[in-house]
N, C-alpha and C positions, 0 to 999 in steps of 0.2 A: 980172764976174759979179755979179748983183744980190745984195743981202743976203737971207739966208733966215732966217725965224723958225720954229723948230720948233713944230709944231702937236701938242699933246698930245691924242691921241685913241686910244681902245681899238679896235684892229683885231681882226678874227677871221679864221679860215680860214688859208689859205696865207700871207697877209701877216703875220699874227701869228706863225705858226710860224717864218718866216724872219727875223722881227725888222724888217720894213720900217718906215721912218719917213716921216712926212708933214711937209712944210714949206710955209709960206705964202710965195709968191714972186709979186710983182706981175707980172701981173694975176690970177694964179690960185694953184694948189697943185701941188706935185710930190710924188711918192712914190718912194722909192729904198731900196736895201739899205743897211745901216749901214757896209759896207766902202767902200773908195776910190771916190769918185764917178766918176772917169774910167774905171773898169772895171765900174761898176755899171749896172743897168738902171734907167732913169728914166722914170716915167710922169707925164704932165702933164694937167691938166684945170681947168675953171672952178670945180669944187667938189672937196671931198675925195673923194667917191664916184667922180667921173669920173677923178681922178688915180689912185686905187687900181685902178679897172677898167682903165685904160690901162696901168698898170704890170703888172697880171696878164697882159694880152694880150702885152705886150712880153717879159715874163719867159718865157712859154711858147714864144714864137717864138725867143728867144735860146737856151733850153735845147735846142730841136729842132735848131738850126743850128750850135751851138758844138761845139768838140772837147772831149775829156775833160780836156785840160790848161787849159781856159779858167778864169780865176779865179772867175767866177760859178758855173760848173758845179761846181768843186771846193768852193766855199762851200756851195752847196745840198746836194750829196751828203753833205758832212761833217755838216751839221745833221740831215739826214734819217737818216743812219746812226746818229748819236748818239742821236736820239729813239727809233729802233727798238730800239737796244741797251738803253736804259733801260727801255723798256716790257717787254722780254723778261725783264730781270733783276729788275724790281720784283715783289715778291710780291703776289698778288691780295689786296686788303683787304676786298672786299665778299663774297667767297665763304666761306661757313661750312664748317668741316671736317665731313665726313660720315663716319659709321662705315662700316666695311667691309661690314657686313650691309645697310646702307641702299643703298650703291653697287651691290651685287649685286642687290638687289630692283629697283632702277631699271633696271638692264641687262636683267634677265629680263622686266620689264614691257614693254620695247620689242618683244620677240620672242614672248613667251608671255603674251599678254594674258589668256587664259583662266585661267592659273595665278594671276595676280595678283588676279583677281576672286574666285577660289575661296578665297583665303587671308584675305580681308577679312571 
């Protein structure tokens, strides 16, 4: 197997979420999941973008065709469940607390627009 040099690049989207890594491998690049290479999905391409795109296509195909006990499926489901759990548990930071009266007024304004105009 040729030597691989890790290519430090900021990925986004699904590759970032799953922690995909990009390596330079002569004559191009490969993109893979950080777990065992023999059980991982590997994308190859002449550029980083081609390798990541190829990896994304192969990952989607693998997830469609693999069973629930497949190591890649288990890894992806685990990461997605963990992320969904932390998003549900994390308190909203950008939402300011509103008073009870303000919430009631907003609710009534949705259904009784004439009342909200008359009170202003």
